[in-house]
Steps between C-alpha positions, in 0.01 A plus 500: 500500500692794645557506875296778666781553751822516292361493143709193410347323200519139621288335765413141576159356583487356851133401512202502261135441572170541319278784629177682411312177439756381247515820296846613613828377644669649804878472495746569783829614353848571631751736342815319400714802594364644828276207605199731545173300492188626325171373360371519144167401349458356152163524330406409144371793298197350336367811334586860430195630680410865461293705745238737363496797735187698585601773254525244216878482480681166503803409709681171558375293793741527795455226760747660740308829497172322574658275762645805677152656527354176632780459754446857619132422559595178682769656721493361854208270413504120543531423129800306370700627207470151350118520507500845338732386222298182442174694468663762277631227269148357472367842404779553244409168337138614473595843361736343246222276366285806433729635227805720478354789703315522828334810638632664815144484631492121462833471679383728782171316547666157490764605754229652721302173488814300577586716800139501622519119520842503671480789747237773538743760633735448205199527270391834651856634477529399133150623416567840657778558247349314201158664535655835591307560821461876525369522854389307807146466363625306197701277732194449720284395202755240389534373855121465529494297176761271653292454816183435298685236298586317822134494608379350172 
């Protein structure tokens, strides 16, 4: 593992712990040259999952890309990174069992449902991008659905 500070190729593990409900390992490392400390995550790649985009093309699944979108929606909300990663790992397990490809629509809907259960504001933020809200009226309709769901 190269040091992100000085690019030295050797580092030592200071601490390891299981995270994401047992699906990954978090390691604290220290560069043997400059003593810079950094964190890495190790996750088993269980499948080479492909994402079928709305236009029919396929692209490799990219957890970091999806996680970045989720974290943007959750910015300044009371949701722990650990909880997000745990829920995302659960969804990945489900998608992987469905075959080698999962549709972008399925991913979007599953993430929307996950965020709806965790934090309504994060859900609305994610949905506004995922569902491509074009105007305030579209936003209002989605917000009304959310309110109706709370009454039921």
